[in-house]
C-alpha positions in Angstrom: -76.0 -23.4 -33.9 -75.4 -20.4 -31.7 -72.0 -19.4 -30.5 -71.3 -19.5 -26.8 -72.3 -16.3 -25.0 -74.6 -15.1 -27.9 -78.3 -14.8 -27.2 -80.7 -15.2 -30.0 -83.9 -13.3 -30.5 -86.2 -16.2 -29.5 -84.3 -17.1 -26.3 -85.5 -15.4 -23.1 -83.0 -13.1 -21.5 -82.3 -13.5 -17.8 -83.9 -10.8 -15.7 -81.1 -9.6 -13.5 -83.5 -7.3 -11.5 -85.5 -10.3 -10.4 -82.4 -12.2 -9.5 -81.1 -9.3 -7.4 -84.5 -8.9 -5.7 -84.6 -12.6 -4.8 -81.1 -12.5 -3.5 -81.8 -9.5 -1.3 -85.0 -11.1 -0.1 -83.3 -14.3 0.9 -80.6 -12.3 2.6 -83.3 -10.5 4.6 -85.6 -13.3 5.4 -82.9 -15.9 6.2 -80.6 -14.6 9.0 -83.1 -12.1 10.4 -85.4 -14.9 11.6 -82.7 -16.0 14.0 -82.2 -12.5 15.4 -83.6 -11.9 18.9 -83.6 -8.6 20.8 -81.9 -8.0 24.1 -85.0 -8.5 26.1 -85.6 -11.9 24.6 -82.0 -13.1 25.4 -82.5 -11.8 29.0 -85.7 -13.8 29.2 -84.0 -16.9 27.9 -81.2 -16.5 30.3 -83.5 -16.2 33.3 -85.7 -19.1 32.2 -82.6 -21.3 31.7 -81.4 -20.4 35.2 -84.7 -21.4 36.8 -84.9 -24.6 34.7 -81.4 -25.5 36.0 -82.6 -24.8 39.6 -85.8 -26.9 39.1 -83.8 -29.9 37.8 -80.7 -29.8 40.0 -81.7 -27.5 42.9 -82.8 -30.1 45.4 -79.6 -32.1 44.8 -77.5 -28.9 45.4 -79.5 -27.8 48.4 -77.4 -27.6 51.6 -80.4 -28.6 53.7 -83.7 -30.5 53.4 -86.8 -28.4 52.7 -88.2 -29.1 56.1 -85.0 -29.1 58.2 -84.8 -26.5 61.0 -81.3 -25.0 61.2 -82.0 -22.3 63.8 -84.1 -21.6 66.8 -84.5 -18.0 65.8 -87.2 -16.7 63.5 -86.2 -14.7 60.4 -82.5 -14.9 61.1 -80.5 -12.6 58.9 -78.7 -13.5 55.7 -75.4 -15.3 56.1 -75.9 -16.1 59.8 -77.8 -19.4 59.4 -77.9 -19.7 55.6 -77.2 -17.9 52.4 -80.6 -16.2 52.4 -81.3 -16.4 56.1 -84.0 -18.3 57.9 -87.8 -18.3 57.7 -90.4 -18.0 60.4 -89.6 -21.3 62.1 -85.8 -21.3 61.4 -85.7 -23.2 58.1 -83.2 -22.3 55.4 -84.8 -20.0 52.9 -82.3 -20.8 50.2 -82.9 -24.5 50.4 -86.7 -24.1 50.4 -86.4 -21.7 47.4 -84.6 -24.5 45.5 -87.1 -27.1 46.4 -90.0 -24.7 45.7 -88.7 -24.1 42.1 -89.3 -27.7 41.2 -92.6 -27.9 42.9 -94.0 -24.6 41.4 -92.7 -25.0 37.9 -93.4 -28.7 37.8 -97.0 -28.4 38.9 -97.6 -25.5 36.5 -96.1 -27.4 33.6 -98.2 -30.5 34.1 -101.4 -28.5 34.5 -100.6 -26.5 31.4 -99.8 -29.5 29.2 -103.0 -31.3 30.3 -105.0 -28.1 29.7 -103.6 -27.7 26.3 -104.2 -31.3 25.3 -107.8 -31.1 26.4 -108.5 -27.6 25.1 -106.9 -28.2 21.7 -108.6 -31.6 21.1 -112.0 -30.4 22.1 -111.7 -27.0 20.4 -110.5 -28.4 17.0 -113.2 -31.1 17.3 -115.9 -28.5 17.8 -114.6 -26.5 14.8 -114.3 -29.5 12.5 -117.5 -31.3 13.5 -119.7 -28.2 13.9 -123.5 -28.4 14.4 -124.6 -30.0 17.7 -121.1 -31.0 18.8 -119.9 -27.4 18.6 -123.0 -26.2 20.4 -122.6 -28.7 23.3 -118.9 -28.2 23.8 -119.1 -24.4 23.5 -122.0 -24.1 26.0 -120.1 -26.3 28.6 -117.0 -24.1 28.1 -119.0 -20.9 28.6 -120.6 -22.3 31.7 -117.2 -23.0 33.2 -115.8 -19.6 32.2 -118.8 -17.9 33.9 -117.4 -18.8 37.3 -114.5 -16.6 38.6 -111.3 -18.6 38.7 -110.7 -18.3 42.4 -114.4 -19.2 43.2 -114.3 -22.2 41.0 -111.0 -23.4 42.6 -112.5 -23.0 46.0 -115.6 -25.1 45.1 -113.5 -27.9 43.6 -110.9 -28.0 46.4 -113.6 -27.8 49.1 -115.4 -30.7 47.4 -112.5 -33.0 46.6 -110.0 -32.0 49.3 -106.5 -30.5 49.1 -103.9 -32.6 47.3 -101.5 -32.3 44.4 -103.7 -34.2 41.9 -106.7 -32.1 42.8 -104.6 -28.9 42.5 -103.4 -30.0 39.1 -106.8 -30.9 37.8 -108.3 -27.7 39.1 -105.7 -25.5 37.4 -106.1 -27.7 34.3 -109.9 -27.2 34.2 -109.6 -23.5 34.6 -106.8 -23.0 32.0 -108.3 -25.3 29.4 -111.3 -23.0 28.8 -109.4 -20.1 27.1 -107.4 -22.7 25.2 -110.6 -24.2 23.9 -111.9 -20.9 22.8 -108.6 -20.1 21.0 -108.4 -23.5 19.3 -112.0 -23.3 18.2 -111.6 -19.9 16.7 -108.4 -20.9 14.9 -110.1 -24.1 13.7 -113.2 -22.2 12.5 -111.0 -19.9 10.4 -109.1 -22.8 8.9 -112.1 -25.2 8.4 -113.5 -22.9 5.7 -110.4 -23.1 3.6 -110.4 -24.8 0.3 -108.1 -27.6 1.2 -110.3 -28.5 4.2 -113.4 -28.6 2.0 -111.5 -30.9 -0.4 -110.6 -33.2 2.5 -114.3 -33.3 3.5 -115.3 -34.0 -0.1 -112.8 -36.9 -0.2 -114.6 -38.4 2.9 -111.9 -37.8 5.4 -112.9 -38.2 9.1 -113.0 -35.3 11.6 -110.0 -36.6 13.4 -108.0 -36.8 10.1 -108.9 -33.2 9.3 -107.9 -32.0 12.8 -104.6 -33.9 12.7 -103.5 -33.2 9.2 -105.1 -29.9 8.1 -106.0 -27.8 11.1 -103.3 -28.5 13.8 -100.2 -27.9 11.6 -101.5 -24.5 10.5 -102.0 -23.2 14.1 -98.7 -24.0 15.7 -97.5 -20.4 16.0 -100.4 -18.9 17.9 -100.8 -22.0 20.0 -97.1 -22.0 21.0 -97.4 -18.4 22.1 -100.6 -19.2 24.0 -98.8 -22.1 25.8 -96.2 -19.6 27.1 -99.0 -17.3 28.4 -101.0 -20.2 29.9 -97.9 -21.5 31.7 -97.3 -18.1 33.2 -100.9 -17.9 34.4 -100.6 -21.4 35.8 -97.6 -20.4 37.9 -99.4 -17.3 39.2 -102.6 -19.2 39.9 -100.9 -22.1 41.8 -98.9 -19.5 43.7 -102.1 -17.6 44.6 -103.8 -20.8 45.8 -100.8 -21.7 47.9 -100.8 -18.2 49.3 -104.4 -18.7 50.3 -103.5 -22.1 51.9 -105.3 -24.1 49.3 -102.3 -25.2 47.2 -99.2 -27.0 48.2 -99.3 -28.0 51.8 -96.5 -28.0 54.4 -93.8 -29.2 54.8 -93.5 -29.2 51.0 -92.0 -26.0 49.7 -93.8 -23.8 47.2 -93.1 -20.2 46.3 -96.6 -19.0 47.0 -96.7 -20.8 50.3 -93.3 -19.3 51.3 -94.7 -15.8 50.8 -97.7 -16.5 53.0 -95.7 -18.2 55.7 -93.1 -15.5 56.0 -95.3 -12.5 55.5 -94.9 -11.4 59.1 -91.2 -11.1 58.5 -91.8 -7.8 56.7 -92.4 -6.2 60.1 -88.9 -7.3 61.2 -87.1 -6.2 58.1 -86.7 -9.8 56.8 -86.5 -10.5 53.1 -87.9 -14.0 53.5 -91.3 -13.2 51.9 -89.8 -11.0 49.2 -87.3 -13.6 47.8 -89.9 -16.1 46.6 -92.1 -13.3 45.4 -89.1 -12.0 43.3 -88.6 -15.6 42.0 -92.2 -15.7 40.8 -91.9 -12.3 39.2 -88.7 -13.0 37.4 -89.9 -16.3 36.0 -93.2 -15.0 34.7 -91.5 -11.9 33.2 -88.9 -14.0 31.5 -91.5 -16.2 29.9 -93.5 -13.1 28.7 -90.3 -11.7 27.1 -89.7 -14.9 25.2 -93.4 -15.0 24.1 -93.3 -11.4 22.9 -90.1 -12.1 20.9 -91.6 -15.2 19.4 -94.8 -13.4 18.3 -92.7 -10.6 16.8 -90.7 -13.1 14.7 -93.9 -14.9 13.7 -95.6 -11.7 12.6 -92.5 -10.5 10.7 -92.3 -13.8 8.8 -96.0 -13.6 7.9 -95.6 -10.0 6.6 -92.5 -11.0 4.6 -94.4 -13.9 3.0 -97.1 -11.6 1.9 -94.7 -9.2 0.1 
């Protein structure tokens, strides 16, 4: 019987170096994952501001989006409204608040639909392979062969200008790069041993996609969602600027830039305010995505140590 505190020759001695290393590693990998840079916090703050405007802006708006409050075009700030008037005397501030919900809401719906379709079809092509992969990939390549604006013009000219058509058009265009990314990620994971074991057990393609492929692709897909959402905002704004997106009297940031473009010759800021809103929103999302990718890459590199 050994006395307390005495280590025999056969008993393994604790390795204090390994304990100290594990303690230091936990201290590094734990709290550091929650650290964000200044640019990321700036992006989060701007995004939260625009989300608040999108949810509560119309309720806090002093005027309706189509209400004329002045007979003068491009009235200065403070005279007929907080941000002045537009080309027909409507309140720019009120239309900016209404336009936030319209622009961000349409882009979010289109991005979610594009991701659902692109991820499901991309993972299915990767897991099924053979002729399923060939058919889906060739259809996706054919759609991507058209320039985005040209394809949007063809679809809108054929089906007419409406919000459902606009959403489906943006969804179709944004789903193609999501399909390619999901297929590439799925192809890399489908050759892993645990996927081969699932196939050997007789699991279905849908089971493999749902249980094996999708959980291992969350980080790159989340980053891609942020980028696709940014592109959807810019694309919807571009279509509205060309007169093919949101139609009057509904407010949209891209349409506000087009309608008030003549105000630049009179020194009015009416076209620059919605343009600044588009720029600040997209930049904030990019800052958050960059921070998320940096954290994900750091976590992966620490796991490989």
